[in-house]
NUMAR-512859 format. One record per residue (C-alpha): residue number from 1; y, x, z; chain. Coordinates in steps of 0.5 Angstrom, whole numbers, plus 2048, in hexadecimal, padded with zeros to 3 digits. Each point is the difference from the previous one (the first is absolute). Example, Ala and Ser with C-alpha at 12.3 -4.5 7.8 and 13.67 -1.06 7.14 Angstrom:
BEGIN
    n    Y    X    Z  chain
    1  7F7  819  810      A
    2  807  802  7FE      A
REM end
This chain:
BEGIN
    n    Y    X    Z  chain
    1  835  823  811      A
    2  7FA  804  7FD      A
    3  7FB  7FB  7FE      A
    4  7FA  805  7FE      A
    5  7FC  800  807      A
    6  7FF  7F9  802      A
    7  7FF  7FF  808      A
    8  7F9  7FE  802      A
    9  802  7FA  803      A
   10  803  7FD  7FA      A
   11  7FA  802  7FC      A
   12  7FC  7FD  805      A
   13  804  7F9  800      A
   14  800  800  7F9      A
   15  7F8  801  800      A
   16  800  7FA  805      A
   17  803  7FB  7FB      A
   18  7FB  802  7FB      A
   19  7FA  7FF  805      A
   20  803  7F9  801      A
   21  800  7FF  7F8      A
   22  7F9  802  800      A
   23  7FE  7FB  805      A
   24  802  7FB  7FB      A
   25  7FD  803  7FA      A
   26  7F9  801  804      A
   27  800  7F9  803      A
   28  801  7FE  7F9      A
   29  7FC  804  7FC      A
   30  7FA  801  805      A
   31  800  7F9  803      A
   32  803  7FA  7FB      A
   33  7FB  800  7FA      A
   34  7FA  800  805      A
   35  803  7FB  805      A
   36  802  7FB  7FA      A
   37  7FA  801  7FC      A
   38  7FA  801  805      A
   39  803  7FD  806      A
   40  804  7FA  7FE      A
   41  7FC  7FF  7F9      A
   42  806  801  7FB      A
   43  7FD  802  7F9      A
   44  800  807  7FF      A
   45  805  800  7FA      A
   46  805  7FC  804      A
   47  800  804  806      A
   48  801  806  7FB      A
   49  805  7FC  7FC      A
   50  805  7FE  806      A
   51  802  808  801      A
   52  801  801  7F9      A
   53  805  7FA  800      A
   54  804  803  805      A
   55  800  807  7FC      A
   56  803  7FC  7FB      A
   57  806  7FF  805      A
   58  800  807  802      A
   59  801  802  7F9      A
   60  807  7FD  800      A
   61  802  801  807      A
   62  7FE  808  801      A
   63  805  802  7FB      A
   64  805  7FB  802      A
   65  800  803  807      A
   66  7FF  807  7FE      A
   67  806  7FF  7FC      A
   68  804  7FC  805      A
   69  7FF  805  805      A
   70  802  806  7FC      A
   71  807  7FD  7FE      A
   72  801  7FD  807      A
   73  806  803  803      A
   74  800  7FF  808      A
   75  803  806  804      A
   76  7FE  7FD  807      A
   77  7F9  7FE  7FE      A
   78  7FE  804  7F9      A
   79  7FD  7FE  7FA      A
   80  7F9  7FF  803      A
   81  800  7FE  807      A
   82  803  7F9  7FF      A
   83  7FA  7FE  7FC      A
   84  7FB  803  805      A
   85  803  7FD  806      A
   86  7FF  7F9  7FC      A
   87  7F9  800  7FF      A
   88  7FC  801  806      A
   89  800  7F8  803      A
   90  7FF  7FD  7F9      A
   91  7FA  805  7FE      A
   92  7FC  7FF  807      A
   93  801  7F8  7FF      A
   94  7FD  801  7F9      A
   95  7FA  804  802      A
   96  7FE  7FB  806      A
   97  801  7FA  7FB      A
   98  7FB  803  7FB      A
   99  7FB  801  806      A
  100  801  7F9  802      A
  101  7FF  7FB  7FB      A
  102  7FF  7F9  803      A
  103  7F9  7FD  800      A
  104  7FD  7FB  7FB      A
  105  804  802  7FA      A
  106  7FE  7FF  7FA      A
  107  7FE  805  7FB      A
  108  807  7FF  7FC      A
  109  804  800  807      A
  110  7FC  806  802      A
  111  802  804  7FA      A
  112  807  7FE  800      A
  113  801  802  807      A
  114  7FD  807  7FF      A
  115  805  800  7FA      A
  116  806  7FE  804      A
  117  7FF  805  806      A
  118  7FE  805  7FB      A
  119  806  800  7FC      A
  120  805  7FF  807      A
  121  7FC  806  803      A
  122  801  805  7FA      A
  123  807  7FD  7FF      A
  124  802  802  807      A
  125  7FC  807  800      A
  126  805  802  7FA      A
  127  806  7FF  804      A
  128  7FD  806  805      A
  129  7FB  803  7FB      A
  130  805  802  7FB      A
  131  806  802  804      A
  132  7FB  804  805      A
  133  7FD  804  7FA      A
  134  807  802  7FD      A
  135  803  802  807      A
  136  7FA  805  801      A
  137  801  802  7F9      A
  138  808  802  801      A
  139  7FF  803  807      A
  140  800  807  7FD      A
  141  801  803  7FA      A
  142  7FB  806  801      A
  143  7FA  800  7FC      A
  144  7FB  802  805      A
  145  803  7FC  806      A
  146  800  7FA  7FC      A
  147  7F8  801  800      A
  148  800  801  807      A
  149  804  7F9  801      A
  150  7FB  7FC  7FC      A
  151  7FB  803  803      A
  152  802  7FC  806      A
  153  801  7FA  7FC      A
  154  7F9  801  7FE      A
  155  7FD  802  807      A
  156  803  7FA  802      A
  157  7FD  7FB  7FB      A
  158  7F9  803  801      A
  159  802  7FF  808      A
  160  802  7F9  7FF      A
  161  7FA  7FE  7FC      A
  162  7FB  804  804      A
  163  802  7FD  806      A
  164  800  7F9  7FD      A
  165  7F9  801  7FE      A
  166  7FD  803  807      A
  167  804  7FB  804      A
  168  7FE  7FA  7FB      A
  169  7F9  802  800      A
  170  7FF  802  807      A
  171  804  7FA  804      A
  172  800  7FA  7FB      A
  173  7FA  801  7FA      A
  174  7FB  802  805      A
  175  7F9  7FD  7FF      A
  176  7FE  7FB  805      A
  177  7F9  7FC  801      A
  178  802  7FA  7FC      A
  179  803  805  7FA      A
  180  7FD  807  7FF      A
  181  805  802  7FB      A
  182  807  7FF  804      A
  183  804  801  7F9      A
  184  7FD  7F9  7FF      A
  185  803  7FC  806      A
  186  805  7FB  7FE      A
  187  804  800  807      A
  188  801  808  800      A
  189  805  7FF  7FA      A
  190  805  7FC  803      A
  191  800  804  807      A
  192  800  807  7FC      A
  193  806  7FD  7FB      A
  194  804  7FF  807      A
  195  7FF  806  803      A
  196  801  804  7F9      A
  197  807  7FC  7FF      A
  198  803  802  807      A
  199  7FE  807  7FF      A
  200  803  800  7F9      A
  201  807  7FD  802      A
  202  801  805  806      A
  203  7FE  806  7FC      A
  204  804  7FE  7FA      A
  205  806  7FF  804      A
  206  7FF  806  804      A
  207  800  805  7FA      A
  208  806  7FC  7FD      A
  209  804  800  806      A
  210  7FF  807  803      A
  211  801  804  7F9      A
  212  807  7FD  800      A
  213  803  807  802      A
  214  7FE  803  7F9      A
  215  805  7FB  7FD      A
  216  806  805  800      A
  217  7FC  805  7FD      A
  218  7FE  7FC  7FA      A
  219  803  7FF  7F9      A
  220  804  7FA  7FE      A
  221  801  7FD  7F9      A
  222  805  804  7FC      A
  223  807  7FE  800      A
  224  7FF  7FE  7F9      A
  225  7FA  7FC  801      A
  226  800  7F9  7FE      A
  227  7FE  7FB  806      A
  228  7F9  7FD  7FF      A
  229  7FF  7FB  7FA      A
  230  7FB  7FE  7FB      A
  231  803  805  7FB      A
  232  800  805  805      A
  233  7F9  7FF  801      A
  234  7FE  800  7F9      A
  235  804  807  7FF      A
  236  7FD  803  806      A
  237  7F9  7FE  7FD      A
  238  802  803  7F9      A
  239  802  806  804      A
  240  7F9  801  804      A
  241  7FC  7FE  7FA      A
  242  803  806  7FC      A
  243  7FD  805  804      A
  244  7FA  802  7FD      A
  245  7FE  803  807      A
  246  801  7F9  803      A
  247  7FC  7FD  7FB      A
  248  7FA  805  801      A
  249  800  7FE  807      A
  250  801  7F9  7FF      A
  251  7FA  7FF  7FB      A
  252  7FC  804  804      A
  253  801  7FC  806      A
  254  7FE  7FA  7FC      A
  255  7FA  802  7FE      A
  256  7FE  803  807      A
  257  802  7F9  803      A
  258  7FA  7FD  7FC      A
  259  7FB  805  803      A
  260  803  7FF  807      A
  261  801  7F9  800      A
  262  7F9  7FE  7FE      A
  263  7FD  805  805      A
  264  804  7FD  805      A
  265  7FE  7F9  7FE      A
  266  7F9  802  800      A
  267  800  804  806      A
  268  7FD  7FA  805      A
  269  7FB  7FE  7FB      A
  270  7FD  807  7FF      A
  271  800  801  807      A
  272  7FD  7F9  802      A
  273  7FB  7FF  7FA      A
  274  7FF  806  7FC      A
  275  7FF  805  806      A
  276  7FE  7FB  805      A
  277  805  803  805      A
  278  801  7FC  807      A
  279  808  7FF  802      A
  280  7FF  805  806      A
  281  7FE  805  7FA      A
  282  805  7FE  7FC      A
  283  806  802  805      A
  284  7FD  807  800      A
  285  803  801  7F9      A
  286  806  802  804      A
  287  7FD  807  801      A
  288  800  802  7F9      A
  289  807  7FE  7FF      A
  290  802  803  806      A
  291  7FE  807  7FD      A
  292  802  7FF  7F9      A
  293  807  7FD  802      A
  294  801  806  805      A
  295  7FE  805  7FB      A
  296  805  7FD  7FB      A
  297  806  800  806      A
  298  7FF  807  802      A
  299  7FE  803  7F9      A
  300  804  7FD  7FA      A
  301  807  803  801      A
  302  7FC  807  800      A
  303  7FC  7FE  7FA      A
  304  807  7FE  7FD      A
  305  802  807  801      A
  306  7FA  803  7FD      A
  307  7FE  7FC  7FA      A
  308  807  7FB  800      A
  309  800  7F9  7FF      A
  310  7FD  7FE  7F9      A
  311  7F9  804  801      A
  312  800  7FD  807      A
  313  800  7F9  7FD      A
  314  7FB  801  7FB      A
  315  7FB  803  804      A
  316  801  7FB  806      A
  317  7FF  7FA  7FB      A
  318  7FA  803  7FD      A
  319  7FD  801  807      A
  320  802  7F9  802      A
  321  7FD  7FD  7FA      A
  322  7F9  804  800      A
  323  7FE  801  807      A
  324  801  7F9  803      A
  325  7FC  7FE  7FA      A
  326  7FA  805  801      A
  327  7FC  7FC  806      A
  328  7FF  7FA  7FB      A
  329  7FF  805  7FA      A
  330  7FB  804  804      A
  331  7FC  7F9  802      A
  332  7FF  7FE  7F9      A
  333  7FD  807  7FF      A
  334  7FB  7FF  806      A
  335  803  806  804      A
  336  804  7FD  805      A
  337  7FD  7FD  807      A
  338  7FD  7F9  800      A
  339  804  7FA  804      A
  340  7FE  800  807      A
  341  7FE  808  800      A
  342  804  804  806      A
  343  802  805  7FA      A
  344  804  7FA  7FC      A
  345  806  7FF  804      A
  346  802  808  801      A
  347  7FF  801  7F9      A
  348  805  7FB  7FE      A
  349  805  802  805      A
  350  800  807  7FD      A
  351  802  7FE  7F9      A
  352  805  7FB  803      A
  353  803  806  804      A
  354  801  804  7FA      A
  355  802  7FA  7FC      A
  356  805  7FF  805      A
  357  803  807  800      A
  358  801  800  7F9      A
  359  804  7F9  800      A
  360  804  803  806      A
  361  802  806  7FC      A
  362  801  7FB  7FA      A
  363  805  7FB  804      A
  364  804  805  803      A
  365  801  804  7F9      A
  366  802  7FA  7FC      A
  367  805  7FE  805      A
  368  803  807  801      A
  369  800  800  7F8      A
  370  804  7FA  800      A
  371  805  803  804      A
  372  801  806  7FB      A
  373  800  7FB  7FA      A
  374  806  7FC  804      A
  375  804  807  800      A
  376  7FE  801  7F9      A
  377  803  7F9  7FE      A
  378  806  802  805      A
  379  802  806  7FC      A
  380  7FF  7FC  7F9      A
  381  804  7FA  802      A
  382  804  801  806      A
  383  7FD  7FB  804      A
  384  7FB  800  806      A
  385  7FA  7FB  7FE      A
  386  7FB  801  806      A
  387  7FF  7F8  800      A
  388  7FF  7FF  7F9      A
  389  7FB  806  800      A
  390  7FC  7FE  806      A
  391  800  7F9  7FE      A
  392  7FA  802  7FB      A
  393  7FC  803  806      A
  394  801  7FA  804      A
  395  7FE  7FC  7FB      A
  396  7FA  803  7FE      A
  397  7FE  801  808      A
  398  800  7F8  7FF      A
  399  7FD  800  7F9      A
  400  7FA  804  802      A
  401  7FE  7FA  805      A
  402  802  7FA  7FB      A
  403  7FD  803  7F9      A
  404  7FA  803  804      A
  405  7FF  7F9  804      A
  406  801  7FC  7F9      A
  407  7FB  804  7FC      A
  408  7FB  801  806      A
  409  800  7F8  801      A
  410  7FF  7FF  7F8      A
  411  7FA  805  801      A
  412  7FD  7FD  806      A
  413  800  7F9  7FC      A
  414  7FD  803  7FA      A
  415  7FA  803  804      A
  416  7FF  7FA  803      A
  417  801  803  807      A
  418  7FF  7FA  805      A
  419  806  7FD  805      A
  420  7FE  801  807      A
  421  7FA  805  7FF      A
  422  7FC  803  805      A
  423  7FF  807  800      A
  424  7F9  802  7FD      A
  425  7FF  7FA  7FD      A
  426  804  801  7F9      A
  427  7FC  800  7FA      A
  428  7FF  808  7FE      A
  429  802  7FF  7F9      A
  430  807  7FE  803      A
  431  800  805  805      A
  432  7FF  805  7FA      A
  433  806  7FE  7FC      A
  434  804  800  807      A
  435  7FF  807  800      A
  436  801  802  7F9      A
  437  807  7FC  800      A
  438  802  803  807      A
  439  7FF  808  7FE      A
  440  7FE  802  7F9      A
  441  805  7FB  7FD      A
  442  805  802  804      A
  443  800  807  7FF      A
  444  802  7FF  7F9      A
  445  808  7FE  801      A
  446  800  806  805      A
  447  7FE  805  7FB      A
  448  806  7FD  7FB      A
  449  805  800  806      A
  450  7FE  807  801      A
  451  802  802  7F8      A
  452  806  7FC  801      A
  453  802  804  806      A
  454  7FF  806  7FC      A
  455  806  7FF  7FC      A
  456  805  800  806      A
  457  804  807  800      A
  458  805  801  806      A
  459  7FE  806  804      A
  460  804  804  805      A
  461  803  804  7FB      A
  462  803  7FA  7FC      A
  463  802  7FD  806      A
  464  804  806  802      A
  465  804  7FF  7FA      A
  466  802  7F9  802      A
  467  805  804  805      A
  468  7FF  7FA  805      A
  469  7FC  803  805      A
  470  803  802  807      A
REM end
């Protein structure tokens, strides 16, 4: 069967899985830090340390699940779907529990609760996330079609995060007479967690179940391939790390994750305390994201045909790194609208839209490039390694939240940012340092990431020589 052109139905269902994953990641990165620190009163460093401990578990489980799914031999269910179908309920339960700690817990007990369910959420997300990405990477061998497939994955990710953002701020974290900023309402978090958990479970299951028809078109492990074991895992890791293109992407992802994670962790603090926006205004950031991510969805494949993937990745990294930081930089130079002015929010929104478009192109390009690297390794080693290769992408999509949250938590404590703070009443020097660490400081790792991405060397002509495209 010709797998070059993938049906629209399949790409849409593949994107639905990404949407559900993104609801989890968004809820975790956008809300957990603020909830545990500003609402529940957990010290910021501890609120940031919980996700980081979960990341240590991910460093082990992501490559294990990736290698295991690469080597799983199951003609009926394929290599990826057994994992994907196992994950939905445990993921949903873990997500709900993060937002439902019992009242009256001590600081230590609250910290342990956060660690426990952060670890479980990341563990069960790995069961879906890594095989799901590998499934997308192996659906087509066509150099440009896989960029289209990953466009659906990226747009699904955006749609999930945007939906969680909009519905959360509209129906849960809205302002009341008792609480002027809805993001500081204690009771809203448990309700949000319950609804988000149900939606995540349903969407993950639908995505996995209704893409089973692609299983006969996908690769099975080579006959000579050994079953999964610790030894085979180490062999897979060694082969992946021998690929210089993979190492350039891997190290670039590591540095970029610092930028992404810090900005995600500081996001609510910046909106509430630096820009002094109301929760009703914050929900409209979705408009900038919509324009940016739709641009990426529609244009990335065309950009790849014109400039190829390396140039796309480098320029998009620079675009995201710089444009998202410009509002704060311009404020520090005294040329950005003042808080409370009519021009402030639209001005921020313009830069956010450009940054979102850049990030959209970047995500799609990296995901597509990883599939090309899987083809390169298949030629070198005679084995398909989508699982082990995409494990790194899955890891860093969670690492950016964990690393960024830890750094942000430490920074907030170092600058003496108060717990349960009131917008407009935080010391001006503290606010200045918050802005510096959110924007100018986060440009630096993005610039180094762009330099590393420039070392990636697979292009269309080189991919054609692999002889794998159909």
